[in-house]
NUFI-625694 format. One line per field, with one value per residue: residue number from 0; x, y, z of N, C-alpha, C in turn; chain. Coordinates in steps of 0.05 Angstrom, whole numbers, always signed. Layout:
% NUFI-625694
k	NUM;...
nu	X;...
nv	Y;...
nw	Z;...
cau	X;...
cav	Y;...
caw	Z;...
cu	X;...
cv	Y;...
cw	Z;...
c	A;...
% end
This chain:
% NUFI-625694
k	0;1;2;3;4;5;6;7;8;9;10;11;12;13;14;15;16;17;18;19;20;21;22;23;24;25;26;27;28;29;30;31;32;33;34;35;36;37;38;39;40;41;42;43;44;45;46;47;48;49;50;51;52;53;54;55;56;57;58;59;60;61;62;63;64;65;66;67;68;69;70;71;72;73;74;75;76;77;78;79;80;81;82;83;84;85;86;87;88;89;90;91;92;93;94;95;96;97;98;99;100;101;102;103;104;105;106;107;108;109;110;111;112;113;114;115;116;117;118;119;120;121;122;123;124;125;126;127;128;129;130;131;132;133;134;135;136;137;138;139;140;141;142;143;144;145;146;147;148;149;150;151;152;153;154;155;156;157;158;159;160;161;162;163;164;165;166;167;168;169;170;171;172;173;174;175;176;177;178;179;180;181;182;183;184;185;186;187;188;189;190;191;192;193;194;195;196;197;198;199;200;201;202;203;204;205;206;207;208;209;210;211;212;213;214;215;216;217;218;219;220;221;222;223;224;225;226;227;228;229;230;231;232;233;234;235;236;237;238;239;240;241;242;243;244;245;246;247;248;249;250
nu	-911;-856;-797;-767;-723;-700;-666;-617;-556;-542;-509;-498;-469;-465;-499;-516;-553;-606;-623;-588;-594;-648;-654;-624;-656;-700;-680;-669;-719;-742;-722;-667;-599;-558;-503;-479;-447;-413;-386;-392;-392;-429;-475;-477;-480;-526;-559;-553;-567;-626;-645;-634;-671;-711;-717;-685;-614;-563;-493;-452;-398;-346;-324;-288;-303;-270;-216;-180;-161;-191;-247;-230;-225;-273;-305;-283;-301;-355;-364;-333;-363;-424;-415;-426;-438;-494;-517;-507;-518;-490;-481;-454;-436;-426;-434;-402;-378;-418;-398;-389;-356;-301;-289;-280;-245;-192;-176;-229;-253;-226;-236;-291;-296;-264;-292;-345;-341;-291;-297;-347;-327;-282;-312;-347;-301;-289;-330;-355;-318;-330;-385;-386;-365;-401;-441;-465;-498;-523;-515;-527;-517;-519;-529;-550;-599;-571;-534;-557;-582;-574;-544;-533;-469;-450;-411;-372;-393;-435;-410;-381;-421;-445;-403;-410;-446;-432;-393;-415;-455;-417;-390;-433;-447;-396;-407;-457;-463;-449;-485;-487;-515;-518;-542;-567;-583;-626;-628;-678;-695;-691;-717;-665;-627;-597;-628;-676;-652;-650;-699;-717;-701;-733;-736;-783;-792;-824;-830;-785;-763;-775;-821;-862;-887;-897;-877;-816;-781;-783;-737;-750;-779;-741;-709;-740;-739;-688;-678;-710;-688;-643;-663;-687;-728;-727;-698;-684;-661;-612;-553;-580;-610;-647;-687;-709;-749;-792;-810;-777;-730;-756;-774
nv	+290;+311;+334;+409;+401;+351;+300;+328;+347;+383;+438;+479;+526;+538;+515;+493;+523;+567;+610;+576;+524;+521;+523;+475;+433;+440;+435;+381;+360;+378;+342;+337;+314;+329;+364;+386;+438;+459;+503;+488;+428;+401;+433;+420;+363;+354;+379;+348;+302;+310;+312;+255;+230;+243;+215;+234;+242;+266;+291;+314;+362;+388;+448;+513;+572;+610;+588;+568;+516;+478;+491;+473;+417;+403;+409;+374;+325;+330;+319;+271;+238;+237;+244;+283;+366;+407;+455;+503;+544;+593;+612;+622;+667;+729;+781;+847;+872;+916;+979;+1045;+1073;+1096;+1077;+1024;+963;+944;+894;+872;+879;+854;+804;+796;+807;+764;+718;+728;+755;+739;+689;+669;+682;+644;+598;+599;+604;+548;+518;+531;+504;+452;+450;+462;+420;+386;+401;+448;+495;+522;+583;+607;+660;+689;+752;+812;+854;+898;+906;+942;+985;+1035;+1016;+1033;+1026;+977;+977;+939;+895;+911;+927;+886;+846;+881;+875;+822;+827;+849;+819;+768;+792;+802;+754;+722;+745;+729;+675;+665;+641;+593;+555;+564;+589;+653;+686;+729;+736;+781;+779;+813;+827;+772;+716;+689;+650;+688;+735;+717;+712;+761;+779;+750;+780;+817;+852;+888;+887;+908;+956;+980;+973;+988;+956;+941;+899;+882;+851;+812;+763;+691;+643;+595;+628;+650;+615;+592;+617;+617;+564;+561;+597;+564;+524;+487;+522;+568;+582;+623;+664;+706;+732;+764;+809;+799;+823;+795;+812;+831;+886;+924;+954;+976;+1020
nw	-222;-247;-213;-206;-215;-227;-232;-232;-213;-151;-124;-58;-21;+48;+69;+116;+151;+153;+94;+62;+82;+77;+17;+4;+19;-10;-60;-62;-54;-101;-131;-141;-124;-82;-62;+2;+25;+77;+134;+183;+213;+244;+230;+179;+165;+194;+155;+111;+129;+135;+90;+76;+106;+84;+41;+0;-35;-8;+2;+49;+54;+86;+81;+71;+40;+28;+18;-35;-47;-23;-46;-95;-84;-65;-111;-143;-112;-111;-165;-170;-143;-161;-214;-248;-246;-241;-229;-186;-115;-91;-27;+15;+73;+115;+157;+169;+232;+267;+249;+233;+169;+174;+225;+212;+217;+183;+181;+187;+144;+107;+121;+121;+61;+40;+42;+29;-26;-49;-37;-67;-120;-124;-116;-169;-205;-204;-206;-256;-308;-290;-300;-358;-370;-377;-414;-390;-346;-289;-243;-186;-150;-82;-66;-35;-8;+14;-20;-60;-33;+16;+73;+133;+172;+156;+117;+90;+87;+50;+8;-10;-25;-66;-103;-113;-148;-192;-214;-225;-266;-307;-314;-327;-379;-408;-408;-430;-480;-483;-457;-403;-347;-308;-248;-196;-135;-87;-28;+22;+87;+125;+159;+186;+229;+253;+252;+283;+329;+341;+348;+394;+432;+427;+389;+341;+276;+241;+262;+259;+208;+143;+111;+55;+49;+96;+134;+153;+113;+104;+100;+68;+24;-1;-25;-58;-99;-111;-125;-172;-204;-214;-243;-302;-320;-319;-364;-402;-373;-350;-322;-288;-230;-180;-135;-68;-25;-5;-25;-6;-35;-70;-54
cau	-901;-819;-786;-758;-689;-704;-642;-598;-535;-535;-485;-507;-450;-468;-525;-525;-578;-625;-626;-576;-605;-674;-648;-611;-678;-717;-675;-677;-751;-749;-712;-634;-577;-548;-478;-481;-425;-419;-364;-393;-399;-459;-503;-476;-488;-554;-581;-555;-591;-653;-651;-634;-690;-736;-720;-667;-596;-541;-468;-437;-369;-340;-313;-283;-302;-242;-190;-187;-155;-220;-260;-226;-235;-304;-323;-279;-318;-382;-363;-324;-388;-447;-409;-430;-450;-507;-524;-503;-525;-460;-493;-441;-424;-435;-429;-381;-386;-434;-392;-385;-335;-279;-287;-281;-215;-182;-181;-253;-260;-213;-247;-316;-287;-256;-314;-367;-337;-274;-314;-360;-310;-270;-336;-352;-283;-281;-355;-355;-313;-348;-409;-382;-356;-430;-456;-477;-517;-535;-502;-544;-501;-535;-519;-565;-607;-550;-514;-571;-593;-555;-547;-512;-458;-450;-393;-351;-415;-447;-386;-371;-446;-445;-377;-422;-465;-409;-374;-440;-464;-395;-386;-460;-442;-375;-413;-487;-468;-437;-501;-488;-533;-514;-563;-563;-614;-617;-659;-685;-698;-701;-716;-648;-625;-590;-654;-691;-639;-659;-733;-721;-689;-757;-734;-807;-782;-850;-831;-759;-754;-800;-821;-881;-900;-905;-864;-795;-786;-774;-716;-758;-782;-708;-701;-760;-728;-653;-685;-726;-663;-623;-676;-691;-753;-714;-675;-684;-654;-581;-540;-600;-606;-673;-694;-732;-747;-814;-813;-761;-719;-776;-785
cav	+304;+312;+364;+429;+390;+322;+283;+347;+352;+412;+442;+498;+532;+554;+503;+486;+538;+593;+604;+557;+500;+517;+512;+451;+416;+447;+420;+350;+356;+379;+320;+333;+303;+352;+368;+407;+450;+482;+502;+475;+404;+399;+437;+410;+338;+357;+385;+324;+277;+313;+307;+233;+217;+249;+199;+242;+239;+281;+292;+332;+364;+415;+476;+542;+582;+634;+569;+550;+488;+470;+491;+445;+390;+406;+409;+342;+307;+330;+307;+248;+223;+244;+246;+315;+389;+418;+477;+513;+563;+607;+623;+631;+693;+733;+813;+858;+888;+945;+1001;+1070;+1063;+1104;+1064;+996;+951;+938;+861;+858;+886;+831;+779;+797;+798;+737;+696;+736;+764;+723;+655;+678;+681;+620;+575;+601;+600;+520;+508;+526;+487;+429;+446;+460;+397;+372;+417;+477;+494;+541;+584;+628;+679;+705;+779;+825;+888;+920;+920;+958;+1008;+1045;+1006;+1041;+1012;+950;+985;+914;+876;+923;+930;+855;+837;+895;+860;+796;+830;+864;+801;+762;+802;+799;+727;+717;+752;+713;+652;+654;+627;+565;+539;+571;+615;+661;+705;+739;+741;+800;+785;+836;+827;+746;+706;+671;+651;+718;+753;+706;+719;+794;+780;+736;+805;+833;+875;+889;+890;+923;+986;+988;+969;+996;+938;+950;+870;+884;+824;+796;+740;+667;+627;+580;+641;+658;+586;+575;+639;+607;+539;+568;+603;+540;+505;+496;+526;+601;+574;+645;+687;+698;+764;+789;+813;+798;+829;+784;+834;+844;+911;+944;+967;+995;+1049
caw	-241;-245;-195;-221;-216;-232;-246;-233;-190;-151;-97;-38;+0;+72;+68;+145;+165;+141;+69;+47;+90;+60;-11;-1;+21;-33;-82;-58;-63;-130;-151;-143;-111;-69;-47;+21;+34;+98;+147;+205;+212;+254;+215;+148;+172;+199;+130;+91;+138;+137;+61;+70;+123;+72;+15;-22;-34;-2;+8;+61;+51;+96;+69;+74;+17;+19;+10;-58;-49;-10;-63;-113;-70;-64;-136;-144;-96;-124;-195;-175;-126;-177;-246;-256;-235;-261;-212;-151;-103;-72;-12;+43;+74;+135;+159;+184;+257;+260;+253;+208;+155;+183;+245;+204;+219;+154;+187;+191;+121;+97;+129;+106;+34;+35;+51;+13;-48;-52;-37;-89;-145;-123;-122;-197;-220;-195;-217;-284;-320;-288;-314;-382;-386;-370;-423;-386;-320;-279;-218;-166;-122;-63;-55;-12;-16;+20;-47;-73;-18;+37;+97;+150;+189;+140;+97;+88;+78;+30;-13;-19;-40;-88;-118;-130;-176;-216;-221;-235;-293;-329;-320;-347;-409;-415;-413;-441;-507;-477;-439;-372;-336;-276;-237;-174;-120;-62;-1;+44;+117;+122;+181;+193;+254;+266;+252;+298;+355;+352;+352;+421;+452;+434;+362;+326;+250;+230;+275;+250;+178;+124;+88;+38;+49;+125;+151;+140;+94;+111;+87;+38;+5;-16;-33;-81;-124;-120;-144;-191;-223;-220;-258;-335;-318;-323;-387;-415;-355;-347;-321;-276;-209;-174;-105;-61;-6;-1;-32;+5;-52;-92;-41
cu	-871;-822;-770;-730;-687;-673;-617;-575;-533;-521;-498;-485;-463;-497;-528;-544;-587;-631;-613;-592;-634;-667;-633;-639;-700;-703;-674;-703;-759;-733;-675;-623;-554;-519;-480;-452;-429;-391;-361;-402;-423;-477;-503;-490;-523;-569;-573;-574;-619;-664;-653;-656;-713;-738;-695;-640;-576;-516;-455;-407;-362;-319;-310;-280;-280;-215;-199;-172;-179;-244;-261;-225;-267;-316;-314;-291;-342;-377;-356;-352;-411;-447;-414;-437;-468;-518;-510;-516;-505;-476;-476;-436;-439;-424;-415;-394;-399;-418;-385;-354;-307;-275;-282;-247;-216;-180;-203;-264;-248;-229;-276;-309;-284;-274;-336;-362;-316;-278;-322;-345;-293;-288;-340;-325;-272;-311;-363;-336;-323;-371;-409;-381;-382;-453;-471;-485;-525;-525;-521;-525;-522;-521;-542;-578;-589;-536;-530;-583;-571;-563;-525;-501;-455;-431;-384;-375;-426;-426;-386;-395;-443;-427;-393;-435;-450;-396;-395;-447;-437;-389;-406;-455;-418;-386;-438;-485;-457;-460;-499;-497;-521;-526;-550;-587;-605;-638;-657;-680;-707;-695;-691;-649;-618;-613;-667;-684;-650;-685;-737;-721;-716;-760;-766;-792;-797;-846;-803;-747;-778;-797;-852;-901;-913;-891;-837;-798;-782;-753;-721;-772;-767;-707;-713;-749;-705;-658;-694;-703;-638;-636;-679;-717;-749;-690;-670;-675;-629;-572;-561;-599;-636;-677;-714;-731;-773;-824;-793;-744;-733;-784;-762
cv	+311;+340;+380;+416;+369;+314;+300;+337;+379;+419;+472;+500;+545;+545;+492;+501;+558;+591;+583;+531;+494;+507;+488;+427;+420;+434;+392;+345;+354;+358;+315;+322;+331;+350;+400;+414;+472;+480;+488;+444;+394;+409;+426;+382;+339;+359;+364;+298;+289;+304;+272;+221;+227;+234;+208;+238;+260;+276;+314;+339;+392;+433;+503;+555;+597;+618;+557;+522;+475;+469;+473;+429;+386;+396;+380;+322;+306;+313;+273;+225;+219;+237;+275;+338;+404;+448;+480;+545;+571;+621;+631;+661;+703;+764;+820;+867;+908;+967;+1026;+1061;+1067;+1086;+1027;+979;+937;+899;+850;+857;+859;+806;+773;+791;+774;+716;+705;+740;+746;+688;+653;+667;+653;+595;+576;+596;+565;+507;+506;+515;+456;+427;+452;+437;+376;+382;+448;+478;+525;+553;+614;+641;+693;+732;+793;+853;+913;+927;+936;+986;+1009;+1029;+1012;+1025;+981;+957;+959;+898;+887;+917;+899;+844;+854;+885;+837;+803;+839;+836;+782;+768;+793;+773;+715;+721;+736;+685;+640;+645;+601;+547;+542;+592;+627;+680;+709;+747;+760;+802;+813;+817;+794;+731;+688;+670;+671;+733;+748;+713;+745;+798;+769;+758;+819;+857;+863;+900;+909;+952;+997;+987;+976;+978;+932;+923;+868;+862;+816;+772;+718;+655;+612;+603;+651;+633;+583;+596;+625;+582;+540;+577;+583;+524;+507;+517;+567;+597;+607;+672;+684;+732;+783;+783;+815;+798;+807;+798;+845;+872;+929;+963;+987;+1014;+1072
cw	-229;-233;-213;-229;-216;-243;-244;-200;-176;-119;-84;-21;+25;+81;+98;+166;+144;+118;+58;+61;+75;+31;-17;-2;+5;-60;-81;-66;-88;-148;-153;-123;-101;-53;-29;+32;+58;+115;+171;+204;+222;+244;+184;+151;+174;+176;+112;+106;+142;+106;+56;+84;+106;+45;-3;-17;-30;+3;+23;+58;+59;+85;+75;+46;+8;+17;-17;-63;-43;-29;-92;-106;-70;-92;-149;-134;-100;-152;-194;-161;-149;-204;-259;-240;-253;-247;-189;-145;-88;-48;+9;+49;+102;+134;+171;+214;+252;+266;+232;+197;+160;+210;+240;+210;+198;+153;+181;+156;+104;+99;+120;+72;+28;+37;+29;-15;-63;-59;-61;-123;-144;-130;-156;-217;-225;-213;-246;-304;-311;-297;-343;-388;-382;-390;-415;-359;-307;-247;-208;-150;-107;-60;-37;-20;-7;-4;-65;-61;+1;+57;+119;+171;+183;+121;+77;+73;+48;-2;-28;-33;-58;-112;-126;-151;-201;-229;-235;-263;-314;-329;-332;-378;-429;-426;-424;-462;-507;-461;-410;-369;-307;-270;-209;-157;-96;-42;+13;+72;+110;+151;+190;+216;+276;+275;+279;+327;+366;+360;+384;+435;+447;+409;+350;+297;+238;+239;+267;+225;+160;+105;+77;+46;+84;+148;+139;+128;+108;+91;+54;+17;-6;-34;-58;-108;-132;-138;-170;-215;-232;-236;-284;-339;-323;-344;-402;-398;-344;-341;-306;-251;-196;-147;-93;-31;+6;-6;-20;-15;-71;-79;-48
c	A;A;A;A;A;A;A;A;A;A;A;A;A;A;A;A;A;A;A;A;A;A;A;A;A;A;A;A;A;A;A;A;A;A;A;A;A;A;A;A;A;A;A;A;A;A;A;A;A;A;A;A;A;A;A;A;A;A;A;A;A;A;A;A;A;A;A;A;A;A;A;A;A;A;A;A;A;A;A;A;A;A;A;A;A;A;A;A;A;A;A;A;A;A;A;A;A;A;A;A;A;A;A;A;A;A;A;A;A;A;A;A;A;A;A;A;A;A;A;A;A;A;A;A;A;A;A;A;A;A;A;A;A;A;A;A;A;A;A;A;A;A;A;A;A;A;A;A;A;A;A;A;A;A;A;A;A;A;A;A;A;A;A;A;A;A;A;A;A;A;A;A;A;A;A;A;A;A;A;A;A;A;A;A;A;A;A;A;A;A;A;A;A;A;A;A;A;A;A;A;A;A;A;A;A;A;A;A;A;A;A;A;A;A;A;A;A;A;A;A;A;A;A;A;A;A;A;A;A;A;A;A;A;A;A;A;A;A;A;A;A;A;A;A;A;A;A;A;A;A;A
% end
């Protein structure tokens, strides 16, 4: 049976580890040719090599999503190499230092927003024309349940991730009639490398975070949702925000 993304060209930012890596690998397994965009050459090349080893097609492009010239080059390389761009998972991002709002350094605020919110905007700005040239496509933007509920000491991150939701909904409506779908996922506590570092130090999330499902999520569980939203199987879904958090935001 054909995969969900058979014959598609897909792009993933922040594809070197965690959710982005899982999404890139799954997209390849589902039949896509994958553009692996990542600021770290070591991890980005590793993801592309994993795809190639499994028999898929992947292209690694080093990228800082806060730089528009690099985003423009990324999309050009993708289209020049594979002839089109059908879907994208804008996943790159990171959090601020754990500080209350009054103690946040404006430079830290700018650093987070430049990558998380500005980066998502720049990616969409250049992805949209490329997709429309091919007749349409699908974009999935990675927000966070920190955009939907209070997460103390993460003000810059929460604000940037909430901005992604507003931007995505607006853009989804702007392009819905042109064959372009845009959706958002909001992961909860996911066992990315950062979270695993805390676990190695003895943190027991079941005692510190109220998770109805009883455990943190795994990167592949978020990737499954992102890939479905990128695929034609979600053809009537646009402008939506989907939590992937084990029920945390339902509390």
